[in-house]
C-alpha positions in Angstrom: 119.1 208.1 37.3 118.2 207.1 33.8 120.2 204.1 33.5 117.5 201.5 33.7 115.3 203.4 31.2 118.1 203.8 28.6 119.1 200.0 29.3 115.3 199.0 28.6 115.1 201.2 25.6 118.0 199.4 23.8 116.8 195.9 24.8 113.8 196.2 22.8 113.9 194.2 19.4 112.6 197.1 17.3 115.5 199.2 18.5 118.2 196.3 17.8 116.4 196.2 14.1 116.8 199.8 13.6 120.6 199.7 14.5 121.1 196.8 11.9 119.1 198.5 9.5 120.9 201.8 9.7 124.3 200.4 9.6 123.4 198.2 6.6 122.1 201.4 4.8 125.5 203.0 5.2 127.8 200.0 4.6 126.0 199.6 1.0 127.6 202.7 -0.1 131.2 202.3 -1.2 132.7 205.5 0.3 136.3 205.0 -0.3 138.0 208.5 -1.1 138.0 209.4 -4.7 138.9 212.2 -7.1 137.5 215.6 -6.1 134.9 217.0 -8.3 132.6 220.1 -7.9 130.8 219.7 -4.7 132.3 216.4 -3.9 135.7 217.3 -2.2 136.6 213.8 -1.6 134.8 212.3 -4.6 131.2 210.8 -5.3 131.5 207.8 -2.6 132.0 209.8 0.5 129.3 212.4 -0.8 126.9 209.6 -1.3 127.6 208.1 2.3 127.0 211.5 3.6 123.7 212.0 1.9 122.7 208.5 3.3 123.7 209.4 6.7 121.8 212.6 6.6 118.6 211.0 5.3 118.7 208.3 8.2 119.1 211.2 10.8 116.2 213.0 9.1 114.1 209.9 9.1 114.7 209.6 13.0 113.6 213.0 13.4 116.7 215.2 13.5 117.4 218.7 12.1 120.5 218.3 9.9 123.0 220.3 7.8 125.1 219.5 5.0 128.3 221.6 5.2 129.5 221.6 1.5 130.0 217.8 1.6 132.8 218.0 4.1 130.7 217.3 7.2 127.0 216.5 7.8 125.6 217.3 11.2 122.5 216.2 13.2 121.3 218.0 16.3 119.5 216.7 19.3 117.6 219.9 19.7 117.7 223.7 19.2 119.3 224.6 22.4 122.9 225.9 22.6 125.4 223.2 21.7 127.5 221.8 24.5 128.7 218.4 23.2 130.2 217.3 19.7 130.2 213.7 18.8 132.5 213.1 15.9 132.2 209.9 13.6 133.1 209.3 10.1 131.4 207.7 7.0 134.5 207.3 4.7 136.1 204.0 4.8 139.5 202.6 3.5 139.3 200.2 0.4 138.1 196.8 0.7 141.2 194.8 -0.4 141.4 191.1 -0.9 140.2 187.9 1.0 136.6 188.8 2.1 134.3 185.7 2.6 131.3 188.0 2.3 130.5 191.1 0.1 132.1 193.8 1.9 129.5 196.4 0.9 126.6 194.2 2.1 126.1 194.3 5.8 125.7 190.5 6.7 124.4 189.3 10.1 125.5 186.1 11.4 125.5 184.5 14.7 125.2 188.1 16.4 127.9 189.5 14.2 127.9 192.1 11.7 130.2 191.8 8.4 131.1 194.4 6.2 133.4 197.4 5.4 132.8 200.2 8.1 130.6 198.2 10.6 133.3 199.0 13.1 135.3 201.8 11.3 133.2 204.0 11.6 129.6 203.5 10.2 128.7 201.3 12.8 129.8 203.5 15.8 128.2 206.4 14.1 124.8 204.9 13.8 125.2 204.0 17.8 125.8 207.7 18.6 122.7 208.8 16.4 120.6 206.2 17.9 121.7 207.3 21.3 120.5 210.7 20.7 117.1 209.3 19.5 116.9 207.4 22.8 117.7 210.6 24.8 114.9 212.4 22.8 112.2 209.7 22.7 112.8 208.9 26.6 112.3 212.7 27.4 115.4 212.7 29.4 115.9 216.3 30.7 118.7 218.1 28.7 119.5 222.0 29.0 121.7 221.8 26.0 122.4 220.3 22.4 124.3 217.5 21.4 125.5 217.6 17.6 126.8 214.5 15.8 129.3 215.4 13.3 129.6 213.0 10.2 133.0 213.4 8.5 134.0 212.2 5.2 137.9 212.4 5.0 139.1 210.8 8.4 140.9 207.9 6.8 143.0 210.5 4.5 143.9 213.1 6.8 140.8 214.7 8.5 140.7 217.7 6.4 136.9 217.5 6.4 137.0 218.3 10.4 139.5 221.0 9.9 137.4 222.8 7.3 134.3 222.4 9.6 136.0 224.2 12.6 137.4 226.7 10.3 133.9 228.0 10.2 132.5 226.8 13.3 133.5 227.0 17.0 134.5 224.2 19.1 131.9 222.8 21.5 132.5 222.6 25.5 132.7 218.9 25.1 133.9 216.6 22.4 134.4 212.9 22.0 134.9 210.8 18.9 133.3 207.2 18.6 136.4 206.2 16.4 138.7 204.3 18.9 138.7 202.2 22.1 136.7 202.2 25.4 137.2 203.2 28.2 138.5 206.7 27.3 141.7 207.5 25.3 142.9 210.8 26.7 146.4 210.7 25.0 147.2 210.6 21.4 150.8 210.4 20.5 152.5 213.1 18.2 153.8 211.7 14.8 157.0 212.2 12.7 157.4 211.0 9.1 160.7 211.8 7.5 161.8 210.8 4.2 165.6 210.3 3.7 168.0 208.9 1.2 171.4 209.0 -0.7 172.6 209.0 -4.1 175.6 207.6 -5.9 177.2 207.1 -9.4 176.3 203.9 -11.4 177.9 201.0 -10.1 179.4 197.9 -11.8 180.7 195.8 -8.9 179.2 192.3 -8.1 177.4 190.9 -6.3 175.0 193.9 -5.6 171.6 194.7 -4.9 170.4 196.5 -8.1 166.8 197.2 -7.1 164.7 197.0 -4.0 161.0 198.1 -3.2 158.8 197.7 -0.1 156.0 199.3 1.6 152.7 201.1 0.4 151.6 203.5 3.2 153.4 205.3 5.9 150.9 204.2 8.5 151.1 200.6 7.7 153.7 198.1 8.8 154.9 196.7 5.3 153.7 193.3 4.4 155.8 192.9 1.4 159.2 193.8 0.0 161.3 192.8 -2.8 164.8 193.1 -4.5 167.0 191.8 -7.1 170.7 190.7 -6.5 173.1 190.4 -9.5 176.0 188.2 -9.2 174.7 185.6 -7.2 172.8 182.2 -7.6 169.6 181.0 -6.1 171.5 178.5 -4.3 173.8 180.9 -2.8 170.9 183.1 -1.5 168.6 180.3 -0.1 170.6 179.5 3.1 170.6 182.9 4.2 167.0 183.2 3.3 166.1 180.3 5.5 168.0 181.5 8.6 166.3 184.9 8.1 163.1 183.3 8.0 163.6 181.2 11.2 164.6 184.5 12.9 162.0 186.8 11.8 158.9 184.9 11.0 158.9 186.3 7.7 158.9 184.2 4.6 161.1 184.5 1.6 160.8 183.2 -2.0 164.0 183.2 -4.3 164.0 183.2 -8.1 167.0 182.9 -10.3 167.0 184.6 -13.6 169.3 186.3 -16.1 169.3 189.5 -14.1 170.4 187.6 -10.9 168.2 186.2 -7.9 164.9 188.0 -7.4 163.9 187.7 -3.5 160.4 188.4 -2.3 159.7 188.9 1.4 156.3 188.3 2.9 155.7 189.9 6.2 152.5 190.8 8.1 150.8 194.1 8.0 149.6 196.1 11.0 148.9 199.7 11.7 152.1 201.8 12.2 151.0 202.8 15.6 151.2 199.0 16.7 154.3 197.7 14.9 154.7 194.8 17.3 151.6 193.1 15.7 153.3 193.0 12.4 156.3 191.7 10.5 158.2 194.3 8.8 158.9 193.1 5.3 161.6 195.7 4.6 163.5 195.2 7.9 163.5 191.5 7.3 164.7 191.9 3.7 167.6 194.2 5.0 168.4 191.4 7.6 168.7 188.8 4.5 170.7 191.4 2.7 173.3 191.6 5.6 173.9 187.8 5.5 174.8 188.0 1.9 178.5 188.5 0.5 177.7 191.7 -1.4 180.6 193.8 -3.1 182.1 196.7 -1.2 180.2 199.6 -3.1 177.9 202.6 -2.2 174.7 200.7 -2.5 176.0 197.8 -0.2 177.3 200.6 2.3 173.6 202.1 2.2 172.0 198.8 2.8 174.3 197.9 5.6 173.7 201.3 7.1 169.9 200.8 6.9 170.2 197.5 8.6 172.1 199.0 11.4 169.6 201.9 11.9 166.6 199.6 11.4 167.3 196.1 12.8 164.3 193.8 12.5 162.3 193.9 15.7 163.5 197.2 16.8 160.1 198.9 17.1 161.3 201.4 19.6 164.1 203.4 17.9 167.0 202.0 20.1 169.4 201.9 17.1 168.3 205.0 16.0 168.9 206.8 19.4 165.3 207.9 20.1 163.8 205.2 22.3 161.9 206.8 25.2 158.8 206.5 27.2 156.8 207.9 29.9 153.9 206.6 32.3 151.2 208.8 30.7 151.7 208.1 27.1 153.6 204.8 26.8 156.6 204.2 24.6 157.8 205.8 21.3 157.2 203.3 18.3 158.9 203.1 15.1 157.9 201.8 11.6 160.4 201.7 8.5 157.4 201.9 6.2 158.6 202.5 2.5 162.0 202.0 0.8 162.9 202.1 -2.8 166.5 201.6 -4.2 167.7 201.9 -7.8 171.1 201.8 -9.6 172.0 205.6 -8.4 170.5 205.9 -4.9 167.5 205.2 -2.5 164.9 206.9 -0.7 163.1 205.4 2.7 160.3 207.0 4.8 159.6 205.9 8.4 156.7 206.5 11.0 157.5 207.6 14.5 154.8 207.9 17.1 156.2 209.7 20.0 155.2 210.1 23.8 154.8 213.3 25.7 158.3 213.4 26.9 159.6 213.6 23.3 161.0 216.8 22.2 162.4 218.4 19.0 165.9 217.7 20.5 165.5 214.1 21.5 163.4 213.0 18.6 163.8 214.8 15.4 167.2 216.2 15.9 168.4 212.9 17.1 167.0 211.0 14.2 168.7 213.3 11.8 171.9 213.3 13.4 172.1 209.5 13.3 170.9 209.5 9.7 173.5 212.2 8.9 176.5 210.0 10.5 175.6 207.3 7.8 175.6 209.9 5.0 171.8 210.0 4.5 170.1 213.3 4.1 166.5 214.1 5.3 164.4 215.4 2.3 162.3 218.4 2.7 161.1 219.6 6.2 158.8 216.9 7.7 156.3 217.9 10.3 156.6 216.8 14.0 153.0 216.9 15.2 152.2 217.5 18.8 151.1 215.0 21.5 147.3 215.6 22.4 146.6 215.3 25.9 143.7 215.6 28.2 144.1 215.5 32.0 142.8 212.3 33.3 140.8 214.1 36.1 138.9 216.6 33.7 135.2 216.6 34.1 134.7 215.1 30.5 136.9 212.1 31.2 135.6 211.5 34.7 132.0 211.6 33.4 132.7 209.2 30.3 134.4 206.8 32.6 131.4 206.5 34.9 129.0 206.1 31.9 131.3 203.3 30.7 131.5 201.7 34.2 127.7 201.8 34.5 127.0 199.2 31.6 130.0 197.1 31.9 131.4 194.9 34.7 134.4 197.1 35.1 135.1 199.2 38.2 138.1 201.7 38.5 138.4 202.1 34.7 141.3 204.2 33.7 141.9 206.5 30.7 144.8 205.4 28.4 146.8 206.3 25.4 147.1 205.4 21.7 149.6 205.7 19.0 147.0 206.7 16.2 145.3 209.8 15.7 141.7 210.6 15.7 139.4 213.5 14.6 140.0 214.9 18.3 143.8 215.4 17.9 143.4 218.8 17.3 140.3 219.7 19.4 141.2 221.2 22.6 139.7 218.8 25.5 138.5 216.2 23.1 138.9 212.6 23.8 138.2 209.2 22.1 135.6 207.1 23.5 134.8 203.8 22.1 133.4 202.2 20.3 135.5 199.2 20.5 135.6 197.2 23.6 138.7 195.8 25.1 139.4 192.1 23.7 137.2 192.3 20.8 139.1 191.9 17.3 137.1 194.2 14.9 139.5 193.5 11.7 139.5 197.0 11.0 141.1 197.9 7.7 141.2 194.2 7.1 139.1 191.5 5.4 135.9 190.4 7.3 135.6 193.6 9.4 133.1 192.7 12.0 131.1 194.1 15.0 129.2 192.3 17.6 125.5 193.4 17.8 125.4 193.1 21.3 128.6 195.3 22.0 127.1 197.9 19.5 124.1 198.0 21.7 126.0 198.3 25.0 127.8 201.3 23.3 124.5 202.9 22.5 123.4 202.6 26.3 127.0 204.2 27.1 126.6 207.0 24.6 123.0 207.8 25.7 124.0 208.1 29.4 126.8 210.3 28.4 124.7 212.8 26.3 122.0 212.8 29.1 124.7 213.6 31.7 126.9 216.1 29.7 123.9 218.1 28.5 121.7 217.8 31.5 
């Protein structure tokens, strides 16, 4: 009923300009998590971004609230709240390799570049502008839509947990922090740390040190080790063969302590390990080819290679491979590993489907590790799968709104391995803001967003708000 009005609103040049200006204001605030301080639970950056987000909402005519610098809210009206839209203002660090200033939103050839333009400051502004459109167009609504602006999504979502410890859930909830058309299943997660120890060894040749990875939720792009008792010439053929098989690259340097081996893989989100090249697994494959002495460190490395062979991103060797139609296959990422002269520790990331249980996932993992003499440390959590029926009213309505402004017919909801704000919200789903086929480069240099697609998302969100709150 309102499709044409909404479309015409966002086709106006001044609205396009407002979208870009709003995103630019938020991108300019470096909102990486920092040390907590009084009144700043996640440091000064996220608090400053929240202040800017609330200021923008105020300027666009919305009533706002700052919930102790955990979450900010903007309300469409003063009626009873029926819809929560969740987005976040915190970002991951910029890293290296940018061709532009990551904290200046640059527009070029219909694209925006800057940290947060896609994850998640751009989508947040889309949602806020969609609310503005509903209000300015006078679309009839009988309930309130509330935008929740979070500040700790990238580091565990404690902000949203804090908010809901003090406020009720809404009947409908969606987050803009994923993909279109609709994500109705988020896999569960299991992140055990494990290892083994041994007495000092003297046998040669052996690995005397190894380290790899930097975050549990990232496919490790780098790993390195030192092998004592071998020369660079003895290692290089194995390195060349492993490079051919894995696609990783190796640098070998001889020295007084032995041979230093550095492996360069390719990072990716742990939920999508097939998109990366696991440097730890590749290094273990190289070490498997070397004539190492029979000692405890070698035994541990051989066992690690057997349990985590390169390319096994489904947990076949670990005995946990499984899949279902609703939530797809289990994925596995060997994320962290450190070996010293007296032991090693490692950590992996499992994203499991709805068919997984404690018995066929966690218990099976621990049993396989135990058979190799490895012990799981502490008591790792096994989070639940988040599932919303595909035929729920929320999912059906959102799919209809998505189809209205795209060329897609018969859109179906899908699953993801990552987790979003709605993982622990009953009935919540992820809805955009990324469109299929667009490479946003989230968490990478030159993060980008298409202005045309952002405006399309605005239209979709505005229609969704109007229909859910009518």
